[in-house]
C-alpha positions as CSV (number, residue, x, y, z in Angstrom):
1,X,10.9,-12.1,-25.1
2,X,11.9,-9.8,-22.2
3,X,11.5,-11.3,-18.7
4,X,10.8,-9.8,-15.3
5,X,11.4,-11.2,-11.9
6,X,8.2,-10.7,-9.9
7,X,8.4,-10.8,-6.1
8,X,4.9,-11.3,-4.7
9,X,3.0,-13.1,-2.0
10,X,1.4,-16.4,-3.2
11,X,-2.0,-15.2,-2.0
12,X,-1.7,-11.5,-2.9
13,X,-4.5,-9.8,-4.8
14,X,-2.1,-8.3,-7.4
15,X,-0.1,-11.3,-8.4
16,X,-2.6,-12.5,-11.0
17,X,-3.0,-8.9,-12.2
18,X,0.7,-8.5,-12.9
19,X,1.0,-11.9,-14.7
20,X,-2.0,-11.0,-16.9
21,X,-0.5,-7.5,-17.6
22,X,2.8,-9.0,-18.5
23,X,1.1,-11.4,-20.9
24,X,-0.7,-8.5,-22.6
25,X,2.7,-6.7,-23.1
26,X,4.5,-9.8,-24.4
27,X,6.7,-10.1,-21.3
28,X,7.6,-13.3,-19.6
29,X,7.3,-13.6,-15.8
30,X,9.5,-15.5,-13.3
31,X,7.8,-15.6,-9.9
32,X,9.6,-15.5,-6.6
33,X,7.0,-16.2,-3.9
34,X,6.8,-17.1,-0.3
35,X,5.9,-20.8,-0.6
36,X,7.2,-24.0,0.8
37,X,10.6,-24.9,-0.6
38,X,10.1,-28.6,0.1
39,X,7.1,-29.2,-2.2
40,X,8.3,-29.3,-5.8
41,X,6.5,-26.7,-7.8
42,X,3.0,-27.3,-6.3
43,X,1.3,-24.6,-8.5
44,X,3.1,-25.7,-11.7
45,X,4.4,-22.2,-12.4
46,X,8.2,-22.8,-11.9
47,X,8.3,-20.1,-9.2
48,X,11.4,-19.7,-7.0
49,X,10.4,-20.3,-3.4
50,X,11.7,-17.6,-1.0
51,X,11.2,-16.4,2.6
52,X,10.6,-12.6,2.7
53,X,11.6,-12.6,6.4
54,X,15.1,-13.8,5.4
55,X,16.0,-11.4,2.5
56,X,19.8,-12.0,2.5
57,X,19.7,-15.7,2.2
58,X,16.7,-15.6,-0.1
59,X,18.5,-13.1,-2.4
60,X,21.5,-15.5,-2.7
61,X,19.2,-18.4,-3.5
62,X,17.2,-16.4,-6.1
63,X,20.5,-15.5,-7.9
64,X,21.7,-19.0,-7.8
65,X,18.4,-20.3,-9.2
66,X,18.6,-17.8,-12.1
67,X,22.1,-18.8,-12.9
68,X,21.3,-22.6,-12.7
69,X,18.2,-22.2,-14.9
70,X,20.3,-20.1,-17.4
71,X,17.5,-17.5,-17.8
72,X,18.0,-13.8,-18.3
73,X,16.2,-11.2,-16.2
74,X,15.5,-7.7,-17.7
75,X,13.8,-6.1,-14.7
76,X,12.5,-6.4,-11.2
77,X,8.9,-5.8,-9.9
78,X,7.8,-6.2,-6.3
79,X,4.2,-6.3,-4.9
80,X,3.3,-5.2,-1.4
81,X,5.6,-4.3,1.5
82,X,7.1,-7.6,2.6
83,X,9.0,-8.5,-0.6
84,X,10.6,-5.1,-1.1
85,X,13.8,-5.7,0.8
86,X,14.4,-9.1,-0.9
87,X,13.7,-7.4,-4.3
88,X,16.2,-4.6,-3.6
89,X,19.0,-7.1,-2.6
90,X,18.3,-9.2,-5.6
91,X,18.4,-6.3,-8.0
92,X,21.7,-5.1,-6.5
93,X,23.2,-8.5,-7.0
94,X,21.9,-8.8,-10.6
95,X,23.0,-5.1,-11.3
96,X,19.4,-4.2,-12.3
97,X,17.9,-0.8,-11.6
98,X,15.6,-0.7,-8.6
99,X,15.4,0.9,-5.2
100,X,18.7,0.3,-3.3
101,X,18.6,-1.9,-0.2
102,X,19.1,0.9,2.3
103,X,16.1,2.8,0.8
104,X,13.9,-0.3,0.9
105,X,14.9,-0.9,4.5
106,X,14.1,2.7,5.5
107,X,10.6,2.4,4.0
108,X,9.9,-0.6,6.2
109,X,11.0,1.2,9.4
110,X,8.8,4.1,10.4
111,X,11.3,5.5,12.9
112,X,14.3,5.4,10.5
113,X,12.1,6.9,7.8
114,X,11.2,9.9,10.1
115,X,14.8,10.4,11.1
116,X,15.7,10.7,7.5
117,X,12.8,13.1,6.8
118,X,13.8,15.3,9.7
119,X,17.5,15.3,8.7
120,X,16.4,16.5,5.2
121,X,14.5,19.4,6.8
122,X,11.0,18.1,5.9
123,X,8.0,18.9,8.1
124,X,7.4,15.9,10.4
125,X,5.5,15.5,13.6
126,X,7.5,15.3,16.8
127,X,8.4,11.7,17.2
128,X,10.4,9.3,19.4
129,X,11.1,5.6,19.6
130,X,9.6,3.4,22.3
131,X,11.9,0.4,22.3
132,X,10.9,-3.0,23.5
133,X,10.6,-3.1,27.3
134,X,9.4,0.5,27.6
135,X,7.1,1.2,30.6
136,X,4.0,2.7,29.1
137,X,3.1,4.5,32.4
138,X,6.5,6.3,32.4
139,X,6.2,7.1,28.7
140,X,2.6,8.4,29.1
141,X,3.6,10.8,31.9
142,X,6.1,12.7,29.6
143,X,3.9,12.8,26.5
144,X,1.9,15.7,25.0
145,X,-1.6,14.8,23.8
146,X,-3.1,14.0,21.4
147,X,-0.5,11.6,20.0
148,X,-0.4,8.5,17.7
149,X,1.3,5.2,18.5
150,X,2.5,3.1,15.6
151,X,4.1,-0.3,15.4
152,X,7.4,-0.2,13.6
153,X,7.1,-3.4,11.6
154,X,3.5,-3.4,10.3
155,X,2.3,-1.8,7.1
156,X,-0.6,0.5,6.4
157,X,-2.9,1.5,9.3
158,X,-2.6,-1.8,11.1
159,X,-1.9,-1.2,14.8
160,X,-2.0,2.6,14.5
161,X,-3.9,4.1,17.4
162,X,-4.6,7.7,18.5
163,X,-4.5,8.5,22.3
164,X,-6.0,11.7,23.8
165,X,-4.8,11.2,27.4
166,X,-2.7,8.9,29.6
167,X,-5.2,6.2,30.1
168,X,-5.8,5.8,26.3
169,X,-2.0,5.9,25.8
170,X,-1.5,2.9,28.1
171,X,-4.4,1.0,26.7
172,X,-3.2,1.6,23.1
173,X,0.4,0.7,23.9
174,X,-0.6,-2.6,25.4
175,X,-3.0,-3.4,22.5
176,X,-0.3,-2.7,19.9
177,X,2.2,-4.9,21.8
178,X,-0.3,-7.8,21.7
179,X,-0.6,-7.3,17.9
180,X,3.1,-7.4,17.5
181,X,3.5,-10.4,19.7
182,X,0.9,-12.3,17.7
183,X,2.8,-11.3,14.5
184,X,6.1,-12.5,16.0
185,X,7.6,-9.1,15.7
186,X,9.7,-7.0,18.3
187,X,7.4,-4.9,20.5
188,X,9.0,-1.6,19.4
189,X,6.7,1.4,18.8
190,X,7.0,4.9,17.3
191,X,5.3,7.7,19.1
192,X,4.2,10.8,17.1
193,X,2.5,14.0,17.7
194,X,-1.0,13.9,16.2
195,X,-1.1,16.1,13.1
196,X,-4.5,17.5,12.2
197,X,-5.4,18.1,8.6
198,X,-6.6,16.5,5.4
199,X,-4.9,13.3,4.2
200,X,-3.7,12.5,0.7
201,X,-1.8,9.9,-1.2
202,X,0.5,10.2,-4.2
203,X,1.1,7.3,-6.6
204,X,4.3,7.6,-8.6
205,X,7.4,6.2,-10.1
206,X,11.0,6.9,-9.4
207,X,12.7,6.7,-12.8
208,X,16.5,6.8,-12.3
209,X,16.1,9.2,-9.4
210,X,13.4,11.4,-10.9
211,X,9.8,11.5,-9.6
212,X,7.1,10.8,-12.1
213,X,3.7,11.5,-10.5
214,X,0.9,9.2,-11.8
215,X,-1.9,10.4,-9.5
216,X,-2.7,12.4,-6.4
217,X,-5.6,11.0,-4.4
218,X,-7.9,12.8,-2.1
219,X,-9.0,10.9,1.0
220,X,-12.3,12.6,1.8
221,X,-12.9,10.8,5.1
222,X,-11.6,12.7,8.1
223,X,-9.3,10.0,9.5
224,X,-9.1,11.5,12.9
225,X,-8.8,8.3,14.9
226,X,-8.8,6.4,17.2
227,X,-8.0,4.1,14.3
228,X,-7.1,5.2,10.8
229,X,-8.9,2.9,8.4
230,X,-8.5,4.1,4.8
231,X,-11.6,3.8,2.8
232,X,-12.1,6.2,-0.2
233,X,-9.5,7.4,-2.7
234,X,-10.5,9.8,-5.4
235,X,-8.5,11.3,-8.3
236,X,-7.9,13.8,-9.7
237,X,-7.4,15.8,-6.5
238,X,-9.8,18.7,-5.9
239,X,-7.1,20.7,-4.1
240,X,-5.8,24.0,-5.6
241,X,-2.8,23.7,-7.9
242,X,-0.5,25.2,-5.3
243,X,-1.4,22.5,-2.8
244,X,-0.9,19.7,-5.3
245,X,2.5,21.2,-6.3
246,X,3.5,21.3,-2.6
247,X,2.5,17.7,-2.1
248,X,4.5,16.6,-5.2
249,X,7.5,18.7,-4.2
250,X,7.5,17.3,-0.6
251,X,7.3,13.7,-1.9
252,X,10.2,14.4,-4.3
253,X,12.3,15.6,-1.4
254,X,11.2,12.8,0.9
255,X,12.0,10.1,-1.8
256,X,15.5,11.7,-2.2
257,X,16.0,11.7,1.5
258,X,15.3,7.9,1.7
259,X,17.4,7.2,-1.4
260,X,14.5,5.8,-3.5
261,X,15.8,5.4,-7.1
262,X,13.9,3.3,-9.6
263,X,10.5,1.7,-9.3
264,X,7.0,2.4,-7.8
265,X,6.4,4.5,-4.7
266,X,3.2,5.0,-2.7
267,X,3.3,8.1,-0.4
268,X,1.0,9.2,2.3
269,X,0.8,12.7,3.7
270,X,-1.2,15.2,5.8
271,X,-1.7,18.9,4.8
272,X,-2.7,21.8,7.0
273,X,-1.8,25.5,7.3
274,X,1.7,24.6,8.4
275,X,2.5,22.7,5.3
276,X,2.8,19.1,3.9
277,X,3.7,16.6,6.6
278,X,5.0,13.3,5.3
279,X,3.5,10.2,7.0
280,X,5.4,7.5,5.0
281,X,6.5,6.3,1.7
282,X,6.4,2.7,0.5
283,X,8.7,1.2,-2.2
284,X,5.7,-0.5,-3.8
285,X,2.6,0.3,-5.8
286,X,-0.8,1.0,-4.2
287,X,-2.1,-2.0,-2.4
288,X,-4.9,-4.6,-2.9
289,X,-7.0,-4.2,-6.0
290,X,-6.8,-0.4,-5.8
291,X,-4.5,-0.2,-8.8
292,X,-7.6,-0.8,-11.0
293,X,-8.6,2.8,-10.4
294,X,-5.6,4.0,-12.5
295,X,-5.7,4.1,-16.3
296,X,-2.9,5.9,-18.1
297,X,-2.5,7.1,-21.6
298,X,0.5,7.3,-23.9
299,X,0.6,8.2,-27.7
300,X,2.7,5.0,-28.1
301,X,-0.2,2.8,-27.1
302,X,-3.8,2.8,-28.6
303,X,-5.4,1.6,-25.4
304,X,-5.2,2.8,-21.8
305,X,-2.4,1.2,-19.8
306,X,-3.0,-0.3,-16.3
307,X,-0.6,0.5,-13.5
308,X,0.7,-3.0,-13.7
309,X,1.5,-2.6,-17.3
310,X,3.3,0.7,-16.6
311,X,5.4,-0.9,-13.9
312,X,6.3,-3.8,-16.2
313,X,7.3,-1.5,-19.0
314,X,9.5,0.5,-16.7
315,X,11.1,-2.7,-15.4
316,X,12.2,-3.7,-18.9
317,X,13.3,-0.2,-19.8
318,X,10.4,0.7,-22.1
319,X,8.6,3.3,-19.9
320,X,6.6,5.8,-22.1
321,X,7.9,9.3,-21.2
322,X,4.5,11.0,-21.8
323,X,2.0,9.2,-19.6
324,X,-1.2,11.0,-18.6
325,X,-4.4,10.0,-16.9
326,X,-7.0,8.5,-19.1
327,X,-10.2,10.4,-19.5
328,X,-12.5,8.2,-21.5
329,X,-15.7,9.9,-22.8
330,X,-17.5,11.7,-20.0
331,X,-15.6,10.0,-17.1
332,X,-12.6,12.1,-16.2
333,X,-12.6,11.2,-12.5
334,X,-12.1,7.8,-10.7
335,X,-12.4,6.5,-7.2
336,X,-12.1,3.4,-5.2
337,X,-13.5,2.4,-1.8
338,X,-11.8,-0.2,0.3
339,X,-14.8,-1.7,2.0
340,X,-14.1,-1.7,5.7
341,X,-14.9,-4.6,8.0
342,X,-18.1,-3.6,9.9
343,X,-17.4,-5.7,13.0
344,X,-15.5,-8.9,14.1
345,X,-17.0,-12.2,13.4
346,X,-17.6,-14.9,10.7
347,X,-19.0,-13.6,7.4
348,X,-22.2,-15.4,6.6
349,X,-23.4,-13.5,3.6
350,X,-23.3,-10.2,1.8
351,X,-26.5,-8.7,0.4
352,X,-27.2,-5.8,-1.9
353,X,-24.3,-6.2,-4.4
354,X,-26.7,-5.9,-7.3
355,X,-28.1,-2.7,-5.9
356,X,-24.6,-1.4,-5.4
357,X,-23.7,-2.2,-9.0
358,X,-26.8,-0.4,-10.2
359,X,-25.7,2.9,-8.6
360,X,-24.8,5.5,-11.4
361,X,-21.1,5.7,-12.2
362,X,-20.2,2.5,-10.3
363,X,-17.9,0.5,-12.5
364,X,-17.4,-2.7,-10.5
365,X,-18.2,-4.3,-7.1
366,X,-15.6,-6.8,-6.0
367,X,-16.2,-8.8,-2.8
368,X,-13.0,-10.4,-1.7
369,X,-14.1,-11.8,1.7
370,X,-15.8,-15.1,1.4
371,X,-18.6,-16.7,3.4
372,X,-17.1,-18.6,6.4
373,X,-14.1,-16.2,6.6
374,X,-13.2,-14.7,9.9
375,X,-13.4,-10.9,9.7
376,X,-11.1,-8.8,11.9
377,X,-11.4,-5.0,11.9
378,X,-8.6,-2.5,12.6
379,X,-6.4,-2.1,14.4
380,X,-5.8,-5.9,14.6
381,X,-7.0,-6.6,11.1
382,X,-5.1,-6.2,7.9
383,X,-7.6,-6.7,5.1
384,X,-10.9,-5.4,3.7
385,X,-14.2,-7.1,2.7
386,X,-13.9,-5.9,-0.9
387,X,-13.6,-2.9,-3.3
388,X,-16.0,-0.6,-5.0
389,X,-14.8,1.2,-8.2
390,X,-16.4,4.3,-9.8
391,X,-15.7,6.4,-12.9
392,X,-17.6,9.7,-13.1
393,X,-17.6,13.1,-14.7
394,X,-16.0,14.7,-11.7
395,X,-14.4,13.7,-8.3
396,X,-17.5,14.7,-6.3
397,X,-19.7,12.4,-8.3
398,X,-17.3,9.5,-8.0
399,X,-17.2,10.0,-4.2
400,X,-21.0,10.2,-4.0
401,X,-21.4,7.0,-6.0
402,X,-19.0,5.1,-3.8
403,X,-20.8,6.1,-0.7
404,X,-24.2,5.3,-2.2
405,X,-23.0,1.9,-3.3
406,X,-21.5,1.2,0.1
407,X,-24.9,2.0,1.8
408,X,-26.5,-0.6,-0.5
409,X,-24.4,-3.4,0.9
410,X,-25.5,-5.4,4.0
411,X,-23.1,-7.7,5.8
412,X,-24.5,-10.7,7.7
413,X,-21.8,-11.4,10.2
414,X,-22.0,-14.1,12.9
415,X,-20.4,-13.7,16.3
416,X,-18.3,-16.5,17.8
417,X,-21.2,-17.6,19.9
418,X,-23.5,-17.8,16.9
419,X,-21.0,-20.0,15.1
420,X,-20.6,-22.3,18.2
421,X,-24.3,-22.5,18.5
């Protein structure tokens, strides 16, 4: 039985999905997770305990554990941003194909990523680094507006804020520094020119240096700030073929500039009349439960493949060369909504889930936030309240169904004073 080494957070949404996908494909899984190394196998899964914040030491420990257990590893899979650097170092030490360490590191550093994009001649917004200790008043006086401030060490849209003038700049700067301080990270920021336009995402694989596009997602919400909370992804894209080709070609060049080689990539970009502007590329698959929106076909397999199954097959060297989107019956389009946090507070209850499930073309309603859980919206927050999934005859119908289902949900959120009372 082939075996993969899966790097994933203990509490991550996708860990269970990957384990189940591996079981369906007859692949064994050895987990490497961020759990306490003192407790002896508390979950009974023989996982290797690691610390994602110390990739060098953890990579050495993972290799030593593999040797001491006398197990063979056929491939590497990493879920979410935090494990990618450790996965790349481990793959290098085990001589397994994956993204090289310098590429994984660049994907975790927004400034270095943009430097490499610019050196490759790709369209990028004007950007500069604001190192720790920067005086925001001085930086604001020399800045053109609107602009976007981004923390270097956080993923997704967490801590990303648009500023339209000097007062907003100073306020955003201080707010992001507080977020970084609470996360125990250096208070270094990237400053970028705001780029207008429509936003898209590309889900793909690098297969020994070649880009294999799995899907291009439209993001129909405007995403103009001040915060940039992603909500709806719909595929296939409704953009003209030439726009989709430009997106794919730009991602191919960007991945090459970073040195991404083998494994999943998730790319974000903005498109306007000046071209395709790369925002970032992550050396990982799409986050949360969003992977469920993708179903892929291959003549080698009678049933559709999940994204997790595709990544596992690639890891063991069995990637089908002829993958295509699955269009089952009269549903050729798919969409997902990452349900945003309406406001800060303690979740008391969610109403209307049955009404949401009854909306035409809605496939599933998954509420991940639980009663009693503290909800924190962007820019401080890093999670959603749940996910809505739709499959429809066309992208517009999928988007409409997601919006209608979302309107059916009602969140009963208590403020801190309500809870204390």
